Chimera marker file (.cmm) of the C-alpha trace (Angstrom):
<marker_set name="trace">
<marker id="1" x="0.000" y="0.000" z="0.000" r="1" g="1" b="0" radius="0.5"/>
<marker id="2" x="1.337" y="3.429" z="-0.960" r="1" g="1" b="0" radius="0.5"/>
<marker id="3" x="1.769" y="5.694" z="2.095" r="1" g="1" b="0" radius="0.5"/>
<marker id="4" x="0.268" y="9.168" z="2.164" r="1" g="1" b="0" radius="0.5"/>
<marker id="5" x="2.986" y="11.329" z="0.652" r="1" g="1" b="0" radius="0.5"/>
<marker id="6" x="3.992" y="14.669" z="2.134" r="1" g="1" b="0" radius="0.5"/>
<marker id="7" x="3.551" y="17.856" z="0.174" r="1" g="1" b="0" radius="0.5"/>
<marker id="8" x="6.530" y="18.220" z="-2.138" r="1" g="1" b="0" radius="0.5"/>
<marker id="9" x="8.975" y="21.036" z="-1.302" r="1" g="1" b="0" radius="0.5"/>
<marker id="10" x="8.631" y="23.955" z="-3.791" r="1" g="1" b="0" radius="0.5"/>
<marker id="11" x="12.411" y="23.937" z="-4.410" r="1" g="1" b="0" radius="0.5"/>
<marker id="12" x="12.117" y="20.332" z="-5.600" r="1" g="1" b="0" radius="0.5"/>
<marker id="13" x="9.158" y="21.184" z="-7.838" r="1" g="1" b="0" radius="0.5"/>
<marker id="14" x="11.112" y="24.101" z="-9.333" r="1" g="1" b="0" radius="0.5"/>
<marker id="15" x="14.325" y="22.098" z="-9.834" r="1" g="1" b="0" radius="0.5"/>
<marker id="16" x="13.118" y="18.620" z="-10.816" r="1" g="1" b="0" radius="0.5"/>
<marker id="17" x="10.843" y="18.522" z="-13.886" r="1" g="1" b="0" radius="0.5"/>
<marker id="18" x="9.306" y="15.135" z="-13.025" r="1" g="1" b="0" radius="0.5"/>
<marker id="19" x="5.987" y="14.503" z="-11.332" r="1" g="1" b="0" radius="0.5"/>
<marker id="20" x="4.544" y="11.249" z="-9.922" r="1" g="1" b="0" radius="0.5"/>
<marker id="21" x="5.084" y="8.428" z="-10.569" r="1" g="1" b="0" radius="0.5"/>
<marker id="22" x="8.621" y="9.375" z="-11.659" r="1" g="1" b="0" radius="0.5"/>
<marker id="23" x="9.190" y="11.974" z="-8.909" r="1" g="1" b="0" radius="0.5"/>
<marker id="24" x="10.940" y="10.146" z="-6.068" r="1" g="1" b="0" radius="0.5"/>
<marker id="25" x="11.795" y="12.915" z="-3.607" r="1" g="1" b="0" radius="0.5"/>
<marker id="26" x="9.467" y="15.178" z="-1.607" r="1" g="1" b="0" radius="0.5"/>
<marker id="27" x="11.447" y="16.753" z="1.204" r="1" g="1" b="0" radius="0.5"/>
<marker id="28" x="14.859" y="18.400" z="1.445" r="1" g="1" b="0" radius="0.5"/>
<marker id="29" x="16.326" y="17.113" z="4.707" r="1" g="1" b="0" radius="0.5"/>
<marker id="30" x="19.668" y="18.958" z="4.625" r="1" g="1" b="0" radius="0.5"/>
<marker id="31" x="21.713" y="20.906" z="2.140" r="1" g="1" b="0" radius="0.5"/>
<marker id="32" x="25.284" y="22.105" z="2.537" r="1" g="1" b="0" radius="0.5"/>
<marker id="33" x="28.048" y="23.524" z="0.359" r="1" g="1" b="0" radius="0.5"/>
<marker id="34" x="28.735" y="20.181" z="-1.310" r="1" g="1" b="0" radius="0.5"/>
<marker id="35" x="25.987" y="17.777" z="-0.256" r="1" g="1" b="0" radius="0.5"/>
<marker id="36" x="22.240" y="17.333" z="-0.052" r="1" g="1" b="0" radius="0.5"/>
<marker id="37" x="19.951" y="14.798" z="1.582" r="1" g="1" b="0" radius="0.5"/>
<marker id="38" x="16.355" y="14.372" z="0.480" r="1" g="1" b="0" radius="0.5"/>
<marker id="39" x="13.573" y="12.024" z="1.520" r="1" g="1" b="0" radius="0.5"/>
<marker id="40" x="10.837" y="10.372" z="-0.477" r="1" g="1" b="0" radius="0.5"/>
<marker id="41" x="8.961" y="7.161" z="-1.114" r="1" g="1" b="0" radius="0.5"/>
<marker id="42" x="9.267" y="4.617" z="-3.875" r="1" g="1" b="0" radius="0.5"/>
<marker id="43" x="6.082" y="4.893" z="-5.980" r="1" g="1" b="0" radius="0.5"/>
<marker id="44" x="3.922" y="1.809" z="-6.375" r="1" g="1" b="0" radius="0.5"/>
<marker id="45" x="1.433" y="0.871" z="-9.092" r="1" g="1" b="0" radius="0.5"/>
<marker id="46" x="1.058" y="1.920" z="-12.740" r="1" g="1" b="0" radius="0.5"/>
<marker id="47" x="4.055" y="3.794" z="-14.131" r="1" g="1" b="0" radius="0.5"/>
<marker id="48" x="6.342" y="2.882" z="-11.235" r="1" g="1" b="0" radius="0.5"/>
<marker id="49" x="9.909" y="1.968" z="-12.162" r="1" g="1" b="0" radius="0.5"/>
<marker id="50" x="11.712" y="-1.151" z="-10.936" r="1" g="1" b="0" radius="0.5"/>
<marker id="51" x="13.684" y="-0.362" z="-7.749" r="1" g="1" b="0" radius="0.5"/>
<marker id="52" x="17.141" y="-0.238" z="-9.394" r="1" g="1" b="0" radius="0.5"/>
<marker id="53" x="15.972" y="2.343" z="-11.955" r="1" g="1" b="0" radius="0.5"/>
<marker id="54" x="13.977" y="4.225" z="-9.322" r="1" g="1" b="0" radius="0.5"/>
<marker id="55" x="17.000" y="4.344" z="-7.029" r="1" g="1" b="0" radius="0.5"/>
<marker id="56" x="19.140" y="5.906" z="-9.753" r="1" g="1" b="0" radius="0.5"/>
<marker id="57" x="16.337" y="8.371" z="-10.478" r="1" g="1" b="0" radius="0.5"/>
<marker id="58" x="16.068" y="9.333" z="-6.783" r="1" g="1" b="0" radius="0.5"/>
<marker id="59" x="19.811" y="9.984" z="-6.612" r="1" g="1" b="0" radius="0.5"/>
<marker id="60" x="19.719" y="11.991" z="-9.864" r="1" g="1" b="0" radius="0.5"/>
<marker id="61" x="16.806" y="14.092" z="-8.571" r="1" g="1" b="0" radius="0.5"/>
<marker id="62" x="18.682" y="14.749" z="-5.329" r="1" g="1" b="0" radius="0.5"/>
<marker id="63" x="21.746" y="15.765" z="-7.372" r="1" g="1" b="0" radius="0.5"/>
<marker id="64" x="19.524" y="18.177" z="-9.328" r="1" g="1" b="0" radius="0.5"/>
<marker id="65" x="18.442" y="19.783" z="-6.050" r="1" g="1" b="0" radius="0.5"/>
<marker id="66" x="22.072" y="20.035" z="-4.909" r="1" g="1" b="0" radius="0.5"/>
<marker id="67" x="23.194" y="21.646" z="-8.190" r="1" g="1" b="0" radius="0.5"/>
<marker id="68" x="20.195" y="23.974" z="-8.213" r="1" g="1" b="0" radius="0.5"/>
<marker id="69" x="20.906" y="25.100" z="-4.635" r="1" g="1" b="0" radius="0.5"/>
<marker id="70" x="24.576" y="25.696" z="-5.490" r="1" g="1" b="0" radius="0.5"/>
<marker id="71" x="23.515" y="27.895" z="-8.417" r="1" g="1" b="0" radius="0.5"/>
<marker id="72" x="21.224" y="29.995" z="-6.229" r="1" g="1" b="0" radius="0.5"/>
<marker id="73" x="17.825" y="31.430" z="-7.134" r="1" g="1" b="0" radius="0.5"/>
<marker id="74" x="17.274" y="32.019" z="-10.853" r="1" g="1" b="0" radius="0.5"/>
<marker id="75" x="17.471" y="35.600" z="-12.107" r="1" g="1" b="0" radius="0.5"/>
<marker id="76" x="14.210" y="37.096" z="-13.373" r="1" g="1" b="0" radius="0.5"/>
<marker id="77" x="13.688" y="36.032" z="-16.976" r="1" g="1" b="0" radius="0.5"/>
<marker id="78" x="16.553" y="33.508" z="-16.844" r="1" g="1" b="0" radius="0.5"/>
<marker id="79" x="16.300" y="30.172" z="-18.577" r="1" g="1" b="0" radius="0.5"/>
<marker id="80" x="14.849" y="27.592" z="-16.165" r="1" g="1" b="0" radius="0.5"/>
<marker id="81" x="17.254" y="24.994" z="-14.806" r="1" g="1" b="0" radius="0.5"/>
<marker id="82" x="17.683" y="22.019" z="-17.087" r="1" g="1" b="0" radius="0.5"/>
<marker id="83" x="19.834" y="18.961" z="-16.821" r="1" g="1" b="0" radius="0.5"/>
<marker id="84" x="20.152" y="15.307" z="-17.620" r="1" g="1" b="0" radius="0.5"/>
<marker id="85" x="21.779" y="12.177" z="-16.347" r="1" g="1" b="0" radius="0.5"/>
<marker id="86" x="24.843" y="11.399" z="-18.473" r="1" g="1" b="0" radius="0.5"/>
<marker id="87" x="26.295" y="8.253" z="-16.880" r="1" g="1" b="0" radius="0.5"/>
<marker id="88" x="26.071" y="5.864" z="-13.947" r="1" g="1" b="0" radius="0.5"/>
<marker id="89" x="29.183" y="4.138" z="-12.570" r="1" g="1" b="0" radius="0.5"/>
<marker id="90" x="29.882" y="1.657" z="-9.793" r="1" g="1" b="0" radius="0.5"/>
<marker id="91" x="26.186" y="1.450" z="-8.945" r="1" g="1" b="0" radius="0.5"/>
<marker id="92" x="25.069" y="-1.437" z="-6.738" r="1" g="1" b="0" radius="0.5"/>
<marker id="93" x="21.712" y="-2.351" z="-5.230" r="1" g="1" b="0" radius="0.5"/>
<marker id="94" x="22.115" y="-3.885" z="-1.770" r="1" g="1" b="0" radius="0.5"/>
<marker id="95" x="18.457" y="-4.445" z="-0.850" r="1" g="1" b="0" radius="0.5"/>
<marker id="96" x="14.887" y="-3.512" z="-1.758" r="1" g="1" b="0" radius="0.5"/>
<marker id="97" x="13.134" y="-0.747" z="0.178" r="1" g="1" b="0" radius="0.5"/>
<marker id="98" x="10.178" y="-1.106" z="2.493" r="1" g="1" b="0" radius="0.5"/>
<marker id="99" x="7.405" y="0.648" z="0.483" r="1" g="1" b="0" radius="0.5"/>
<marker id="100" x="5.827" y="2.030" z="3.663" r="1" g="1" b="0" radius="0.5"/>
<marker id="101" x="8.892" y="3.889" z="4.950" r="1" g="1" b="0" radius="0.5"/>
<marker id="102" x="10.712" y="6.965" z="3.626" r="1" g="1" b="0" radius="0.5"/>
<marker id="103" x="13.935" y="6.565" z="1.705" r="1" g="1" b="0" radius="0.5"/>
<marker id="104" x="16.775" y="9.027" z="2.327" r="1" g="1" b="0" radius="0.5"/>
<marker id="105" x="18.916" y="9.917" z="-0.674" r="1" g="1" b="0" radius="0.5"/>
<marker id="106" x="22.385" y="11.324" z="0.132" r="1" g="1" b="0" radius="0.5"/>
<marker id="107" x="24.403" y="13.003" z="-2.640" r="1" g="1" b="0" radius="0.5"/>
<marker id="108" x="27.837" y="14.647" z="-2.447" r="1" g="1" b="0" radius="0.5"/>
<marker id="109" x="29.447" y="16.733" z="-5.177" r="1" g="1" b="0" radius="0.5"/>
<marker id="110" x="32.790" y="15.154" z="-6.077" r="1" g="1" b="0" radius="0.5"/>
<marker id="111" x="33.798" y="17.641" z="-8.770" r="1" g="1" b="0" radius="0.5"/>
<marker id="112" x="32.482" y="20.093" z="-11.313" r="1" g="1" b="0" radius="0.5"/>
<marker id="113" x="33.869" y="20.253" z="-14.870" r="1" g="1" b="0" radius="0.5"/>
<marker id="114" x="32.103" y="23.098" z="-16.651" r="1" g="1" b="0" radius="0.5"/>
<marker id="115" x="28.473" y="22.085" z="-17.143" r="1" g="1" b="0" radius="0.5"/>
<marker id="116" x="29.171" y="18.524" z="-15.944" r="1" g="1" b="0" radius="0.5"/>
<marker id="117" x="29.056" y="17.364" z="-12.342" r="1" g="1" b="0" radius="0.5"/>
<marker id="118" x="30.243" y="14.101" z="-10.810" r="1" g="1" b="0" radius="0.5"/>
<marker id="119" x="28.354" y="13.135" z="-7.664" r="1" g="1" b="0" radius="0.5"/>
<marker id="120" x="28.579" y="10.156" z="-5.335" r="1" g="1" b="0" radius="0.5"/>
<marker id="121" x="25.484" y="9.034" z="-3.520" r="1" g="1" b="0" radius="0.5"/>
<marker id="122" x="23.575" y="6.364" z="-1.760" r="1" g="1" b="0" radius="0.5"/>
<marker id="123" x="20.058" y="5.672" z="-0.550" r="1" g="1" b="0" radius="0.5"/>
<marker id="124" x="19.222" y="4.316" z="2.866" r="1" g="1" b="0" radius="0.5"/>
<marker id="125" x="16.236" y="3.357" z="4.927" r="1" g="1" b="0" radius="0.5"/>
<marker id="126" x="16.081" y="2.630" z="8.658" r="1" g="1" b="0" radius="0.5"/>
<marker id="127" x="19.842" y="3.333" z="8.735" r="1" g="1" b="0" radius="0.5"/>
<marker id="128" x="20.599" y="0.559" z="6.245" r="1" g="1" b="0" radius="0.5"/>
<marker id="129" x="22.143" y="1.205" z="2.842" r="1" g="1" b="0" radius="0.5"/>
<marker id="130" x="19.846" y="0.296" z="-0.056" r="1" g="1" b="0" radius="0.5"/>
<marker id="131" x="22.083" y="1.231" z="-2.995" r="1" g="1" b="0" radius="0.5"/>
<marker id="132" x="24.816" y="3.593" z="-4.106" r="1" g="1" b="0" radius="0.5"/>
<marker id="133" x="27.127" y="4.690" z="-6.864" r="1" g="1" b="0" radius="0.5"/>
<marker id="134" x="28.408" y="7.616" z="-8.912" r="1" g="1" b="0" radius="0.5"/>
<marker id="135" x="26.436" y="9.742" z="-11.351" r="1" g="1" b="0" radius="0.5"/>
<marker id="136" x="27.596" y="12.233" z="-13.954" r="1" g="1" b="0" radius="0.5"/>
<marker id="137" x="25.083" y="14.934" z="-14.800" r="1" g="1" b="0" radius="0.5"/>
<marker id="138" x="24.963" y="17.824" z="-17.234" r="1" g="1" b="0" radius="0.5"/>
<marker id="139" x="23.201" y="21.022" z="-16.228" r="1" g="1" b="0" radius="0.5"/>
<marker id="140" x="22.781" y="24.511" z="-17.619" r="1" g="1" b="0" radius="0.5"/>
<marker id="141" x="23.229" y="26.104" z="-14.164" r="1" g="1" b="0" radius="0.5"/>
<marker id="142" x="26.438" y="26.815" z="-12.324" r="1" g="1" b="0" radius="0.5"/>
<marker id="143" x="29.751" y="25.318" z="-13.295" r="1" g="1" b="0" radius="0.5"/>
<link id1="1" id2="2" r="1" g="1" b="0" radius="0.2"/>
<link id1="2" id2="3" r="1" g="1" b="0" radius="0.2"/>
<link id1="3" id2="4" r="1" g="1" b="0" radius="0.2"/>
<link id1="4" id2="5" r="1" g="1" b="0" radius="0.2"/>
<link id1="5" id2="6" r="1" g="1" b="0" radius="0.2"/>
<link id1="6" id2="7" r="1" g="1" b="0" radius="0.2"/>
<link id1="7" id2="8" r="1" g="1" b="0" radius="0.2"/>
<link id1="8" id2="9" r="1" g="1" b="0" radius="0.2"/>
<link id1="9" id2="10" r="1" g="1" b="0" radius="0.2"/>
<link id1="10" id2="11" r="1" g="1" b="0" radius="0.2"/>
<link id1="11" id2="12" r="1" g="1" b="0" radius="0.2"/>
<link id1="12" id2="13" r="1" g="1" b="0" radius="0.2"/>
<link id1="13" id2="14" r="1" g="1" b="0" radius="0.2"/>
<link id1="14" id2="15" r="1" g="1" b="0" radius="0.2"/>
<link id1="15" id2="16" r="1" g="1" b="0" radius="0.2"/>
<link id1="16" id2="17" r="1" g="1" b="0" radius="0.2"/>
<link id1="17" id2="18" r="1" g="1" b="0" radius="0.2"/>
<link id1="18" id2="19" r="1" g="1" b="0" radius="0.2"/>
<link id1="19" id2="20" r="1" g="1" b="0" radius="0.2"/>
<link id1="20" id2="21" r="1" g="1" b="0" radius="0.2"/>
<link id1="21" id2="22" r="1" g="1" b="0" radius="0.2"/>
<link id1="22" id2="23" r="1" g="1" b="0" radius="0.2"/>
<link id1="23" id2="24" r="1" g="1" b="0" radius="0.2"/>
<link id1="24" id2="25" r="1" g="1" b="0" radius="0.2"/>
<link id1="25" id2="26" r="1" g="1" b="0" radius="0.2"/>
<link id1="26" id2="27" r="1" g="1" b="0" radius="0.2"/>
<link id1="27" id2="28" r="1" g="1" b="0" radius="0.2"/>
<link id1="28" id2="29" r="1" g="1" b="0" radius="0.2"/>
<link id1="29" id2="30" r="1" g="1" b="0" radius="0.2"/>
<link id1="30" id2="31" r="1" g="1" b="0" radius="0.2"/>
<link id1="31" id2="32" r="1" g="1" b="0" radius="0.2"/>
<link id1="32" id2="33" r="1" g="1" b="0" radius="0.2"/>
<link id1="33" id2="34" r="1" g="1" b="0" radius="0.2"/>
<link id1="34" id2="35" r="1" g="1" b="0" radius="0.2"/>
<link id1="35" id2="36" r="1" g="1" b="0" radius="0.2"/>
<link id1="36" id2="37" r="1" g="1" b="0" radius="0.2"/>
<link id1="37" id2="38" r="1" g="1" b="0" radius="0.2"/>
<link id1="38" id2="39" r="1" g="1" b="0" radius="0.2"/>
<link id1="39" id2="40" r="1" g="1" b="0" radius="0.2"/>
<link id1="40" id2="41" r="1" g="1" b="0" radius="0.2"/>
<link id1="41" id2="42" r="1" g="1" b="0" radius="0.2"/>
<link id1="42" id2="43" r="1" g="1" b="0" radius="0.2"/>
<link id1="43" id2="44" r="1" g="1" b="0" radius="0.2"/>
<link id1="44" id2="45" r="1" g="1" b="0" radius="0.2"/>
<link id1="45" id2="46" r="1" g="1" b="0" radius="0.2"/>
<link id1="46" id2="47" r="1" g="1" b="0" radius="0.2"/>
<link id1="47" id2="48" r="1" g="1" b="0" radius="0.2"/>
<link id1="48" id2="49" r="1" g="1" b="0" radius="0.2"/>
<link id1="49" id2="50" r="1" g="1" b="0" radius="0.2"/>
<link id1="50" id2="51" r="1" g="1" b="0" radius="0.2"/>
<link id1="51" id2="52" r="1" g="1" b="0" radius="0.2"/>
<link id1="52" id2="53" r="1" g="1" b="0" radius="0.2"/>
<link id1="53" id2="54" r="1" g="1" b="0" radius="0.2"/>
<link id1="54" id2="55" r="1" g="1" b="0" radius="0.2"/>
<link id1="55" id2="56" r="1" g="1" b="0" radius="0.2"/>
<link id1="56" id2="57" r="1" g="1" b="0" radius="0.2"/>
<link id1="57" id2="58" r="1" g="1" b="0" radius="0.2"/>
<link id1="58" id2="59" r="1" g="1" b="0" radius="0.2"/>
<link id1="59" id2="60" r="1" g="1" b="0" radius="0.2"/>
<link id1="60" id2="61" r="1" g="1" b="0" radius="0.2"/>
<link id1="61" id2="62" r="1" g="1" b="0" radius="0.2"/>
<link id1="62" id2="63" r="1" g="1" b="0" radius="0.2"/>
<link id1="63" id2="64" r="1" g="1" b="0" radius="0.2"/>
<link id1="64" id2="65" r="1" g="1" b="0" radius="0.2"/>
<link id1="65" id2="66" r="1" g="1" b="0" radius="0.2"/>
<link id1="66" id2="67" r="1" g="1" b="0" radius="0.2"/>
<link id1="67" id2="68" r="1" g="1" b="0" radius="0.2"/>
<link id1="68" id2="69" r="1" g="1" b="0" radius="0.2"/>
<link id1="69" id2="70" r="1" g="1" b="0" radius="0.2"/>
<link id1="70" id2="71" r="1" g="1" b="0" radius="0.2"/>
<link id1="71" id2="72" r="1" g="1" b="0" radius="0.2"/>
<link id1="72" id2="73" r="1" g="1" b="0" radius="0.2"/>
<link id1="73" id2="74" r="1" g="1" b="0" radius="0.2"/>
<link id1="74" id2="75" r="1" g="1" b="0" radius="0.2"/>
<link id1="75" id2="76" r="1" g="1" b="0" radius="0.2"/>
<link id1="76" id2="77" r="1" g="1" b="0" radius="0.2"/>
<link id1="77" id2="78" r="1" g="1" b="0" radius="0.2"/>
<link id1="78" id2="79" r="1" g="1" b="0" radius="0.2"/>
<link id1="79" id2="80" r="1" g="1" b="0" radius="0.2"/>
<link id1="80" id2="81" r="1" g="1" b="0" radius="0.2"/>
<link id1="81" id2="82" r="1" g="1" b="0" radius="0.2"/>
<link id1="82" id2="83" r="1" g="1" b="0" radius="0.2"/>
<link id1="83" id2="84" r="1" g="1" b="0" radius="0.2"/>
<link id1="84" id2="85" r="1" g="1" b="0" radius="0.2"/>
<link id1="85" id2="86" r="1" g="1" b="0" radius="0.2"/>
<link id1="86" id2="87" r="1" g="1" b="0" radius="0.2"/>
<link id1="87" id2="88" r="1" g="1" b="0" radius="0.2"/>
<link id1="88" id2="89" r="1" g="1" b="0" radius="0.2"/>
<link id1="89" id2="90" r="1" g="1" b="0" radius="0.2"/>
<link id1="90" id2="91" r="1" g="1" b="0" radius="0.2"/>
<link id1="91" id2="92" r="1" g="1" b="0" radius="0.2"/>
<link id1="92" id2="93" r="1" g="1" b="0" radius="0.2"/>
<link id1="93" id2="94" r="1" g="1" b="0" radius="0.2"/>
<link id1="94" id2="95" r="1" g="1" b="0" radius="0.2"/>
<link id1="95" id2="96" r="1" g="1" b="0" radius="0.2"/>
<link id1="96" id2="97" r="1" g="1" b="0" radius="0.2"/>
<link id1="97" id2="98" r="1" g="1" b="0" radius="0.2"/>
<link id1="98" id2="99" r="1" g="1" b="0" radius="0.2"/>
<link id1="99" id2="100" r="1" g="1" b="0" radius="0.2"/>
<link id1="100" id2="101" r="1" g="1" b="0" radius="0.2"/>
<link id1="101" id2="102" r="1" g="1" b="0" radius="0.2"/>
<link id1="102" id2="103" r="1" g="1" b="0" radius="0.2"/>
<link id1="103" id2="104" r="1" g="1" b="0" radius="0.2"/>
<link id1="104" id2="105" r="1" g="1" b="0" radius="0.2"/>
<link id1="105" id2="106" r="1" g="1" b="0" radius="0.2"/>
<link id1="106" id2="107" r="1" g="1" b="0" radius="0.2"/>
<link id1="107" id2="108" r="1" g="1" b="0" radius="0.2"/>
<link id1="108" id2="109" r="1" g="1" b="0" radius="0.2"/>
<link id1="109" id2="110" r="1" g="1" b="0" radius="0.2"/>
<link id1="110" id2="111" r="1" g="1" b="0" radius="0.2"/>
<link id1="111" id2="112" r="1" g="1" b="0" radius="0.2"/>
<link id1="112" id2="113" r="1" g="1" b="0" radius="0.2"/>
<link id1="113" id2="114" r="1" g="1" b="0" radius="0.2"/>
<link id1="114" id2="115" r="1" g="1" b="0" radius="0.2"/>
<link id1="115" id2="116" r="1" g="1" b="0" radius="0.2"/>
<link id1="116" id2="117" r="1" g="1" b="0" radius="0.2"/>
<link id1="117" id2="118" r="1" g="1" b="0" radius="0.2"/>
<link id1="118" id2="119" r="1" g="1" b="0" radius="0.2"/>
<link id1="119" id2="120" r="1" g="1" b="0" radius="0.2"/>
<link id1="120" id2="121" r="1" g="1" b="0" radius="0.2"/>
<link id1="121" id2="122" r="1" g="1" b="0" radius="0.2"/>
<link id1="122" id2="123" r="1" g="1" b="0" radius="0.2"/>
<link id1="123" id2="124" r="1" g="1" b="0" radius="0.2"/>
<link id1="124" id2="125" r="1" g="1" b="0" radius="0.2"/>
<link id1="125" id2="126" r="1" g="1" b="0" radius="0.2"/>
<link id1="126" id2="127" r="1" g="1" b="0" radius="0.2"/>
<link id1="127" id2="128" r="1" g="1" b="0" radius="0.2"/>
<link id1="128" id2="129" r="1" g="1" b="0" radius="0.2"/>
<link id1="129" id2="130" r="1" g="1" b="0" radius="0.2"/>
<link id1="130" id2="131" r="1" g="1" b="0" radius="0.2"/>
<link id1="131" id2="132" r="1" g="1" b="0" radius="0.2"/>
<link id1="132" id2="133" r="1" g="1" b="0" radius="0.2"/>
<link id1="133" id2="134" r="1" g="1" b="0" radius="0.2"/>
<link id1="134" id2="135" r="1" g="1" b="0" radius="0.2"/>
<link id1="135" id2="136" r="1" g="1" b="0" radius="0.2"/>
<link id1="136" id2="137" r="1" g="1" b="0" radius="0.2"/>
<link id1="137" id2="138" r="1" g="1" b="0" radius="0.2"/>
<link id1="138" id2="139" r="1" g="1" b="0" radius="0.2"/>
<link id1="139" id2="140" r="1" g="1" b="0" radius="0.2"/>
<link id1="140" id2="141" r="1" g="1" b="0" radius="0.2"/>
<link id1="141" id2="142" r="1" g="1" b="0" radius="0.2"/>
<link id1="142" id2="143" r="1" g="1" b="0" radius="0.2"/>
</marker_set>
């Protein structure tokens, strides 16, 4: 059974173009100079992705929030933030999530090369690691 989901943070809605069932994250837990943690639930039912793909998507969405926060608020009339996942490396799924409990996605910026960003991240639930790996993303903000 899908839990009642919290209202999604406006920063997430502004930064991540996806909506349910692809949107994985709802709350920004912490954000710092080089890292962000978000929380969300794995969608169930029609349109839901298999966990491995959903896990990568949750990490990519958290990376989008991190990169958007690093860029700061958009200037009036500026092009909206855009980005895409370029590659996934050393990604491993350790276990499936409990669909009733929130998943925490942790992402850390490893380095920025112009419009590209390398991030390392993992997802956990109840203090146990669910998956993790490295993502390369392209974005039109920052860099």
